Structure formats: C-alpha cells, structure tokens
DRENNU-853572 format. One record per residue (C-alpha): residue in one letter; x, y, z. Coordinates in pm, whole numbers. Layout:
N
r, x, y, z
A, X, Y, Z
...
***
This chain:
472
r, x, y, z
M, 1786, -1410, 12379
D, 1962, -1690, 12527
S, 2084, -2036, 12364
I, 2032, -2347, 12532
R, 2161, -2677, 12397
T, 2011, -2983, 12379
A, 2099, -3322, 12267
G, 1872, -3304, 11978
G, 2038, -3247, 11615
G, 1995, -2936, 11378
R, 1967, -2600, 11471
E, 2006, -2482, 11863
P, 1684, -2401, 12067
V, 1631, -2029, 12114
A, 1485, -1901, 12473
E, 1314, -1597, 12521
K, 1129, -1509, 12852
I, 801, -1299, 12865
A, 623, -1144, 13176
V, 324, -1283, 13299
R, 95, -1122, 13554
F, -131, -1265, 13785
E, -341, -1094, 14069
G, -522, -1287, 14313
D, -718, -1335, 14661
G, -542, -1331, 14999
G, -199, -1151, 15070
G, 23, -1114, 15408
V, 253, -1220, 15623
A, 214, -1568, 15804
E, 380, -1818, 15980
L, 434, -2155, 15800
S, 187, -2445, 15811
W, 267, -2758, 15975
G, 287, -2932, 15623
Q, 535, -2627, 15488
Q, 759, -2629, 15870
E, 800, -3040, 15780
I, 905, -3009, 15424
W, 1134, -2674, 15514
S, 1318, -2858, 15764
V, 1379, -3105, 15543
M, 1518, -2884, 15236
R, 1724, -2679, 15515
D, 1905, -2978, 15636
K, 1977, -3120, 15276
G, 2089, -2785, 15134
S, 1799, -2880, 14859
S, 1497, -2736, 14718
L, 1367, -3096, 14666
T, 1252, -2944, 14330
M, 1010, -3136, 14155
G, 914, -3147, 13804
S, 799, -3276, 13478
V, 781, -3211, 13103
R, 418, -3286, 12987
A, 302, -3259, 12613
L, 31, -2974, 12523
P, -288, -3068, 12340
P, -322, -2997, 11950
G, -359, -2623, 11872
Q, -191, -2497, 12166
T, -22, -2132, 12157
V, 202, -1906, 12345
P, -44, -1659, 12448
G, -279, -1947, 12593
V, -25, -2091, 12791
A, 64, -1737, 12940
T, -275, -1691, 13006
A, -321, -2050, 13160
L, -7, -1987, 13383
G, -123, -1682, 13477
D, -439, -1805, 13633
L, -308, -2077, 13786
M, -65, -1838, 13974
S, -385, -1609, 14055
R, -581, -1926, 14212
H, -309, -2046, 14410
Q, -153, -1889, 14701
S, 142, -2124, 14726
L, 264, -2019, 14430
R, 209, -1663, 14527
T, 450, -1743, 14834
R, 838, -1618, 14924
L, 990, -1691, 15210
L, 1097, -1467, 15530
L, 1412, -1565, 15660
E, 1478, -1366, 15942
P, 1717, -1371, 16212
G, 1785, -1681, 16480
G, 1665, -1914, 16230
R, 1269, -1808, 16173
T, 1110, -1842, 15863
R, 806, -1722, 15767
Q, 537, -1689, 15446
D, 480, -1367, 15273
V, 187, -1416, 15028
H, 200, -1172, 14750
V, -144, -1048, 14632
R, -18, -976, 14239
G, 304, -982, 14072
E, 464, -1114, 13758
I, 619, -1431, 13699
G, 855, -1490, 13369
L, 758, -1813, 13140
E, 1051, -1919, 12919
V, 946, -1957, 12529
I, 1181, -2208, 12342
D, 1157, -2249, 11979
A, 1312, -2592, 11958
G, 1431, -2497, 11560
D, 1484, -2837, 11413
G, 1515, -3066, 11675
D, 1314, -3272, 11904
P, 1068, -3033, 12118
G, 1043, -3329, 12408
E, 1438, -3304, 12450
A, 1436, -2930, 12423
A, 1176, -2977, 12695
A, 1352, -3204, 12915
A, 1701, -2999, 12865
A, 1498, -2690, 13008
L, 1373, -2930, 13327
A, 1732, -3047, 13378
G, 1834, -2690, 13387
Y, 1587, -2578, 13651
R, 1648, -2882, 13870
A, 2012, -2794, 13861
R, 1979, -2506, 14100
N, 1805, -2426, 14364
F, 1502, -2154, 14402
D, 1586, -1854, 14555
Y, 1335, -1864, 14858
E, 1326, -1513, 14926
R, 1315, -1324, 14561
E, 1184, -1588, 14303
W, 850, -1773, 14309
P, 824, -2153, 14368
L, 735, -2237, 14005
R, 964, -2265, 13684
M, 759, -2313, 13321
A, 916, -2277, 12970
V, 662, -2364, 12713
I, 832, -2528, 12391
T, 755, -2455, 12011
R, 817, -2585, 11694
Q, 696, -2405, 11391
G, 454, -2201, 11558
A, 299, -2398, 11772
A, 323, -2498, 12145
T, 414, -2878, 12188
H, 510, -2891, 12556
V, 543, -2769, 12885
A, 850, -2819, 13110
E, 754, -2708, 13497
A, 981, -2720, 13850
V, 796, -2634, 14180
C, 995, -2623, 14481
H, 871, -2825, 14746
I, 815, -2595, 14970
A, 507, -2485, 14778
A, 374, -2843, 14688
D, 397, -3212, 14756
A, 361, -3527, 14506
F, -82, -3481, 14558
G, -24, -3125, 14504
L, 154, -3120, 14160
A, -86, -3367, 14039
A, -346, -3105, 14111
L, -172, -2792, 13979
H, -128, -3026, 13655
E, -501, -3113, 13651
D, -590, -2741, 13698
F, -350, -2598, 13417
D, -474, -2822, 13185
R, -809, -2707, 13253
L, -697, -2389, 13217
L, -565, -2396, 12909
P, -784, -2282, 12611
G, -981, -2549, 12407
P, -1344, -2581, 12259
A, -1407, -2850, 12474
R, -1229, -2779, 12815
V, -1419, -2696, 13124
R, -1246, -2438, 13337
P, -1234, -2487, 13681
G, -1446, -2372, 13985
P, -1299, -2194, 14257
V, -1040, -2294, 14487
T, -1229, -2442, 14823
A, -894, -2587, 14983
M, -785, -2383, 15270
P, -431, -2213, 15152
P, -121, -2264, 15376
A, -129, -1939, 15578
E, -517, -2024, 15657
Q, -366, -2342, 15787
A, -90, -2228, 15983
A, -364, -1965, 16144
R, -574, -2267, 16231
Q, -301, -2416, 16355
Q, -246, -2225, 16668
G, -636, -2281, 16776
S, -711, -2513, 17095
G, -851, -2809, 16846
A, -495, -2845, 16635
R, -350, -2847, 16994
R, -558, -3142, 17123
A, -428, -3293, 16762
H, -60, -3287, 16808
E, -66, -3354, 17185
A, -263, -3707, 17110
S, 37, -3766, 16855
M, 292, -3712, 17082
R, 139, -3921, 17338
Y, 122, -4145, 17029
F, 493, -4104, 16959
E, 616, -4149, 17277
R, 473, -4506, 17355
L, 606, -4588, 17019
A, 946, -4459, 17090
A, 947, -4677, 17419
V, 1002, -5011, 17234
I, 1229, -4927, 16988
P, 1564, -5046, 17001
D, 1877, -4801, 16995
R, 2031, -4997, 16716
Q, 1845, -5150, 16404
F, 2133, -5114, 16160
P, 2408, -5354, 16160
S, 2740, -5189, 16049
S, 2852, -5186, 15675
R, 3131, -5335, 15568
D, 3144, -5174, 15236
P, 3111, -4784, 15326
R, 3165, -4574, 14971
E, 3237, -4242, 14865
P, 2988, -4036, 14774
R, 2846, -4221, 15083
F, 2442, -4223, 14959
W, 2353, -4452, 14669
Q, 2015, -4502, 14499
V, 1902, -4785, 14329
T, 1517, -4884, 14182
L, 1369, -5197, 14129
E, 1086, -5224, 13838
S, 914, -5501, 13839
P, 581, -5612, 13640
A, 564, -5895, 13891
A, 579, -5767, 14192
R, 323, -5506, 14046
L, 94, -5825, 13966
A, 204, -5997, 14277
A, 104, -5694, 14481
G, -251, -5665, 14345
T, -349, -6019, 14390
L, -244, -6002, 14733
A, -401, -5697, 14795
A, -755, -5842, 14660
R, -713, -6119, 14863
F, -659, -5938, 15148
G, -920, -5673, 15132
L, -689, -5365, 15100
T, -506, -5178, 14899
T, -170, -5234, 14764
S, -1, -4978, 15007
P, -15, -5190, 15313
V, 73, -5467, 15087
L, 413, -5303, 15007
L, 459, -5227, 15347
A, 435, -5538, 15483
A, 686, -5644, 15192
F, 941, -5398, 15271
A, 907, -5445, 15653
T, 945, -5865, 15633
A, 1231, -5818, 15397
F, 1409, -5527, 15590
S, 1377, -5788, 15925
G, 1533, -6087, 15741
F, 1827, -5787, 15654
T, 1830, -5671, 16025
G, 1783, -5988, 16201
Q, 1504, -5791, 16455
P, 1140, -5941, 16496
S, 1017, -5602, 16423
V, 1093, -5265, 16242
A, 1057, -4943, 16340
L, 1000, -4735, 16065
H, 834, -4340, 15965
L, 553, -4362, 15718
V, 497, -4035, 15503
V, 126, -3965, 15590
S, -81, -3767, 15338
N, -339, -3493, 15531
R, -601, -3473, 15257
F, -819, -3613, 15430
R, -880, -3360, 15665
P, -1116, -3074, 15653
G, -1043, -2844, 15378
F, -731, -3027, 15253
A, -833, -3231, 15035
G, -742, -3016, 14661
S, -477, -2816, 14851
V, -188, -2809, 14600
S, 70, -2690, 14951
P, 293, -2939, 15138
V, 16, -3138, 15381
M, 277, -3441, 15405
Q, 391, -3522, 15744
T, 526, -3838, 15905
C, 485, -4073, 16156
L, 620, -4327, 16333
A, 524, -4718, 16313
V, 672, -5021, 16486
L, 568, -5353, 16230
P, 605, -5673, 16390
A, 734, -5886, 16060
D, 801, -6216, 16236
A, 412, -6348, 16153
P, 280, -6505, 15870
F, 257, -6232, 15561
G, -129, -6240, 15558
E, -103, -6114, 15920
V, 185, -5919, 15864
A, 23, -5738, 15625
R, -314, -5654, 15790
R, -98, -5538, 16099
A, 48, -5318, 15832
W, -285, -5143, 15751
Q, -334, -5093, 16116
S, -13, -4944, 16174
A, -86, -4728, 15849
L, -450, -4620, 16023
G, -253, -4518, 16356
A, -10, -4351, 16142
Y, -271, -4152, 15933
K, -471, -4043, 16261
H, -141, -3875, 16415
A, 83, -3731, 16150
Y, -57, -3443, 16224
Y, 153, -3214, 16491
D, 397, -2943, 16546
P, 725, -3011, 16400
E, 956, -2807, 16580
A, 773, -2927, 16923
K, 851, -3311, 16797
I, 1190, -3210, 16737
A, 1240, -3097, 17093
L, 1062, -3406, 17236
C, 1328, -3616, 17038
E, 1575, -3457, 17204
Q, 1445, -3470, 17546
L, 1355, -3864, 17431
A, 1717, -3892, 17335
L, 1874, -3719, 17629
G, 1681, -3932, 17889
R, 1798, -4274, 17729
G, 2163, -4177, 17641
T, 2102, -4220, 17284
G, 1868, -4189, 17009
P, 1650, -4462, 16890
D, 1705, -4628, 16552
W, 1431, -4473, 16346
S, 1619, -4373, 16071
V, 1411, -4546, 15812
V, 1093, -4407, 15578
F, 837, -4554, 15381
N, 664, -4343, 15124
D, 420, -4459, 14874
R, 419, -4158, 14641
R, 166, -4276, 14434
V, -68, -4059, 14327
R, -241, -4317, 14107
S, -245, -4703, 14093
R, -281, -4774, 14447
E, -583, -4996, 14430
P, -554, -5379, 14378
S, -544, -5453, 14018
G, -802, -5767, 14089
D, -710, -6139, 14189
A, -470, -6320, 13940
P, -654, -6503, 13674
A, -587, -6872, 13609
G, -250, -7002, 13546
A, -119, -6681, 13766
S, 207, -6860, 13808
Q, 287, -6889, 13451
A, 203, -6497, 13440
L, 440, -6383, 13727
G, 712, -6624, 13585
N, 685, -6455, 13280
E, 691, -6102, 13434
L, 951, -6207, 13663
S, 1192, -6248, 13331
R, 1127, -5857, 13307
S, 1240, -5728, 13614
R, 1562, -5473, 13638
L, 1761, -5282, 13864
I, 1867, -4978, 13800
W, 2151, -4766, 13991
G, 2082, -4405, 14032
D, 2214, -4079, 14239
R, 2505, -4121, 14409
D, 2622, -3796, 14667
D, 2665, -3703, 14996
M, 2361, -3478, 15059
P, 2218, -3592, 15397
Q, 1936, -3828, 15429
E, 1782, -4096, 15632
K, 1958, -4418, 15627
L, 1736, -4596, 15450
S, 1420, -4505, 15266
L, 1151, -4629, 15032
N, 1002, -4478, 14765
I, 722, -4604, 14602
I, 672, -4433, 14244
D, 411, -4410, 14012
A, 456, -4631, 13732
P, 173, -4785, 13413
D, 301, -5152, 13387
A, 530, -5207, 13715
L, 587, -5171, 14041
C, 843, -4884, 14059
A, 1073, -4937, 14427
E, 1342, -4669, 14473
V, 1568, -4722, 14756
R, 1815, -4471, 14866
A, 2018, -4558, 15137
D, 2359, -4471, 15336
T, 2674, -4715, 15248
C, 2794, -4688, 15616
V, 2491, -4894, 15727
M, 2363, -5068, 15394
R, 2615, -5190, 15163
P, 2524, -5128, 14802
Q, 2456, -5507, 14688
D, 2230, -5551, 15095
M, 2030, -5218, 14895
A, 1990, -5422, 14585
E, 1873, -5754, 14762
L, 1656, -5529, 14998
L, 1451, -5473, 14661
R, 1489, -5841, 14558
R, 1361, -5989, 14861
M, 1049, -5795, 14850
E, 1000, -5880, 14486
T, 1061, -6278, 14586
I, 823, -6250, 14901
L, 531, -6066, 14685
V, 527, -6348, 14417
E, 573, -6658, 14650
E, 305, -6539, 14881
A, 83, -6424, 14520
L, 147, -6787, 14425
A, 79, -6983, 14751
E, -274, -6978, 14723
D, -254, -7036, 14333
V, -425, -7394, 14273
T, -332, -7370, 13874
A, 17, -7332, 14020
G, 181, -7609, 13785
P, 562, -7642, 13732
V, 663, -7297, 13757
A, 551, -7288, 14129
S, 775, -7588, 14230
E, 1125, -7441, 14063
P, 1352, -7190, 14176
I, 1190, -6841, 14055
P, 1339, -6710, 13758
G, 1466, -6393, 13735
R, 1710, -6359, 13999
R, 2000, -6180, 13942
***
C-alpha cells in the first residue's frame, strides 16, 4: 500500500489499487479521427496531456465493489477509453483499440480526514503527470472511502479520449452504471466510435466537407491583417498568464441580452469579447478561431471522444452591439458548418498561405465556450434590472491563476460552467498583452454586457445614470 498525504488532519489516507477487468466490442489499429488529430496536435505542441478531471460525491450507500463494477462497465462500453496510441517512426500516430484488458482502480481510505480533500489530493496527483499514451489507459480513477463506505470518486481523463461534452457524457453514463434500486441502466452505445469516424473521414462525403471548409478558410484568411496585436511593454517570466473573471452581473446581463435578441448567450458573449478586444487592438474587426463541437453531425451526438475542431471567424466590431451580436451568431453558424476538416491538410494550407504572403496572418486568438450547461438565456431581466445589476456588480472578482511557459495561443478566452456567475478565463502571452490588459479585457466585457443590458431598461432610475460600481 502507498500512503497519500492530504491537507486534512488526523490519520493519513491510505491507498491500494485493485484490478478491474473489462471487455467490449470493437478493436484493432486505425488512423486517428479528425477530432483526435486536432487535439493530439495541441497536446504534442504543448507537451501536455491536457488532462480533464473532477471530484464528485457519490450517492449514499455506494461500495467499492459497486464502483469497480461501474468502472469496468464504463471501460467496456466506450472504445475511446480502451484506446492507446501507437507512436510510429516519422511522426505518424495511430490508435490501437483493445477488446479487453484491466485497469487499476485506486482505493483511498480517508481515515479521520475529509474524504473530499482526499479526493482532491488524488486528482491533483493525477493532473501532475502526463499520461503514458502507449502503455496507459486514458482514464485514472480513485474511489474514496470512509468507515467502509464509498463517498467520492476522483477521475482524470486524457484529452485524446474525450472533450468537455464527452466528459459530461461519461459522467452521466457512470452515474447510471452505479448500483442503486432507482437507477435505470443506460442502453447500448449508439455514438460512432473514433476508429469508425476515422474510416468514414476517408470517404468522399467527408472529403467534400473538408474541401468546402478549406475554401471557406481561404476566403476569410485573405482579409486578416498581418498584425492584430500591438507589442507588450511588460513581458513577464513565466511568459503565459491566466486570469479569470467571476461576474454574476455579466451572467444576468448576457441572459437579458440573449432573450432580447432571440439568441443564446454564446453569441452574445462572443460579441462582447470581440467588441472589448477591438477596443484593445484599435482594429475595426477581430479575427479569431471558434472551438466548435461537431456533435450535431450524424452519429456524433453521444460520443465521448473528442469531436471538437476550430474554425476561423472574422467579426466586425464597429457596429451597434445588437448588430455585432447578430453577426457573431451568423459567423458562428458559418464556423459550425466548416469546422470539419482534415487537420494535417489545414496545416499544410496555412504554411502555403504564409509562404504566399510572406508572413502568417495574425489569428492566434481562440474563443471557446466550454459550457455544457447554462448556454440558454436566463430570460428577460425583472423590473428594476438596473438595481439588480448594480448589486451583482459588487460581487464580481478577478482571480489570477497559472503562470507558465507552455506554448499556447497569443490570447484565448474560455467560458466555463458556473452556477451563479459568468466565469470567463483569459490566457495570454505577456509578450503581446500585459497582465493589466488581460484584466482590463475581462472588465471591458463585463462593462459592455451590463451597459447594453441597461440601455433599454425603462426602470433604470438613479443607478443607470451613475458610474457602474464594482470597478477595480
């Protein structure tokens, strides 16, 4: 047994590992699917597994054998979890899907400590080391016990096996597989597994989709400036910084505007980002890549494998906000249609475009709405919305996070699920964006959303005529 330290007091948690067998349908060696290729390229460039994970409390009455059975069933059901990579000479990477095998389930007795803290410590340990892509299954799991009862699970998933929506699907599947008198076991998996996706993407229909996407990409690339970022006057070490805005007011304002415009909140947030970033660059339009889920395509809806790809978009940001939001929605529709292509062929096209113009277009900006929930508008703001927004603004806060030298985009904005606030995370290269500008970008977004939401509030009263509170 191995000892594991946590922040909890009392007797230290103790861990052991049990072997869980699995056996499922489908196996063999195949090329990577387009979604796998795209995320694998990012993982390889960053030197990171881009591990996703969570700590979750289990329903009462769970046991270690019950969790082990659910884990075995989960592995059996989903080919992406039974897949290892073949890293071949010359840089070629393929997937090797196994029909059967066994996976270790770590069992951690929390002792006298907090089982939630023990689970968090286990997850931190999982995140701290990359996966062994050729020898390790892309899932790590621990079950935490206290006084013999299974109370929590901590799981980490390599990004090559799932994306954010896929992780949510895995959670839902695992919860249904846990034993319980009221639980309804899931039906057979109907989503197309990645090896089958890869085979279909060699067909004529997928090739036509790829070619249309590349024509779309070339048209937009032709209008992108060579330089979109000014030089930073405050480069830092480490080079890449992260800051997150948690804003209940921005969440309320985005929902109000989405209901007003007849949209979801995603294009509203995209418009706010484009408008704020345009103010920073001084350019009348913004070029960025949207991260698009291809789950609307036939056979992809319930897939746990990565099916996300990025697509270029160019947004005019010098129009009234309502018009920018509608154009953002139109641009998103174009991206949804054309974010389905052969990533390696796109890289070759990018190199060709850069060679033809003497430099690459400055498009290293990413907008990624990672929310699985809370994308729908929250409805019109109630009467007196200005007072409600003013109160909520006092609760917003900036949180500085990771700082590292891992290669990444010049600027990325991630919208993350949060129950009571807009959670917007900026990661940026301090060689092109000062830390204070990163924070100001998020504050500008918040201001734009709130002021636009208040613009048509007929009960504005005194708050709307005063400076917006909460600036810091």
